[in-house]
C-alpha positions in Angstrom: 119.8 84.6 162.8 118.5 82.2 160.8 115.0 83.8 160.1 117.0 86.7 159.0 119.0 84.9 156.7 115.9 83.1 155.0 114.0 86.0 154.8 116.8 87.9 152.6 117.1 85.0 150.8 113.4 84.7 149.5 113.2 88.5 148.9 116.4 87.4 146.2 114.9 84.5 145.0 111.6 86.8 144.8 113.6 89.5 142.6 115.6 86.8 140.5 112.3 85.5 139.6 110.8 88.8 138.9 113.9 89.7 136.6 113.9 86.6 134.7 110.2 86.9 133.7 110.4 90.6 132.7 113.6 89.8 130.8 112.2 87.5 128.9 109.2 89.5 128.2 111.2 92.5 126.7 113.0 90.1 124.5 109.8 88.8 123.2 108.3 92.5 122.6 111.9 93.7 121.0 111.7 90.6 118.5 107.9 91.4 117.5 108.3 95.2 117.1 111.5 95.1 115.0 110.2 95.2 111.1 112.9 92.6 109.3 114.6 94.7 107.0 114.0 92.4 104.1 109.9 93.0 104.8 110.5 97.0 104.6 112.7 96.3 101.4 110.2 94.3 99.7 107.4 96.9 100.5 109.3 99.7 99.0 110.0 97.7 95.7 106.4 97.3 95.5 105.9 100.6 95.8 108.3 101.5 93.5 106.9 99.2 90.9 103.4 100.1 91.2 104.3 103.8 91.2 106.2 103.0 87.8 103.0 101.4 86.7 100.7 104.2 87.7 103.5 106.9 86.3 103.8 105.2 82.8 100.9 105.9 80.1 101.4 102.5 78.2 101.2 100.4 81.5 98.4 102.4 82.6 96.4 101.6 80.0 97.4 97.9 80.4 95.8 98.1 83.7 92.9 99.6 82.5 92.2 97.1 79.7 92.9 94.2 82.0 96.2 93.2 80.2 97.9 91.0 82.9 100.5 89.6 81.1 101.9 92.6 79.7 102.0 93.8 83.8 103.5 90.3 84.7 106.2 90.8 82.1 106.9 94.3 83.4 107.0 93.0 87.2 109.0 89.8 86.4 112.1 92.0 85.4 112.3 94.0 88.6 111.3 91.5 91.3 114.4 89.6 92.9 115.3 86.2 91.6 114.4 84.5 95.3 110.8 85.4 95.1 108.1 84.5 93.7 105.0 86.8 92.9 101.4 87.3 91.5 99.7 90.5 89.8 96.3 90.8 89.9 93.9 93.6 88.4 90.1 93.7 89.5 87.4 96.5 89.9 88.6 99.0 93.1 85.7 98.0 95.3 86.7 93.9 94.9 88.9 92.5 97.8 91.7 91.1 94.9 92.9 88.6 97.4 94.9 85.3 96.3 93.4 81.5 96.4 96.0 80.3 98.6 98.5 81.5 101.5 101.0 79.0 102.2 103.6 81.2 103.4 104.5 84.7 104.4 103.3 87.0 101.9 104.2 90.5 101.1 101.2 92.3 99.1 100.9 96.0 98.0 98.1 97.5 95.8 97.6 100.9 93.9 94.4 102.2 92.1 94.8 103.2 88.7 91.8 105.6 87.7 92.5 106.9 84.5 94.1 107.6 81.1 93.3 110.7 78.9 90.3 109.4 76.8 88.7 107.0 79.7 87.3 106.7 83.5 86.9 103.1 84.3 89.1 102.6 88.0 91.5 99.2 88.5 92.9 98.4 90.9 96.9 96.8 90.6 97.7 94.3 93.6 101.1 92.6 94.0 101.5 89.7 96.2 105.3 88.7 96.5 106.6 85.6 98.6 109.6 83.6 99.1 110.3 80.7 96.9 
């Protein structure tokens, strides 16, 4: 009789161990797979800002002549107060990155190719991070 009880106890222990390990793995998987709403909202905001820059002829010209100040002032009005940002305008084949990466940085880019008089494509890249 004692031998039968020890066998069932070992089976129960093994089942509990497997269940605990599986539940921890499931919790970790769910946390890594879910995209936080803030991240998704920031990417949508960046896409909207870049779409506005591409659609507005005046802003397109500022991008094509590398006038970062005008683009920065446009973006500044649209970025939430809790976030800081940097806008870079560079050639389409450049990497166009940041010099520092201290925090979690969200970035999006868009190519502005031409206006009615000139074809000189540039890449506009927006970097955002929480203060």
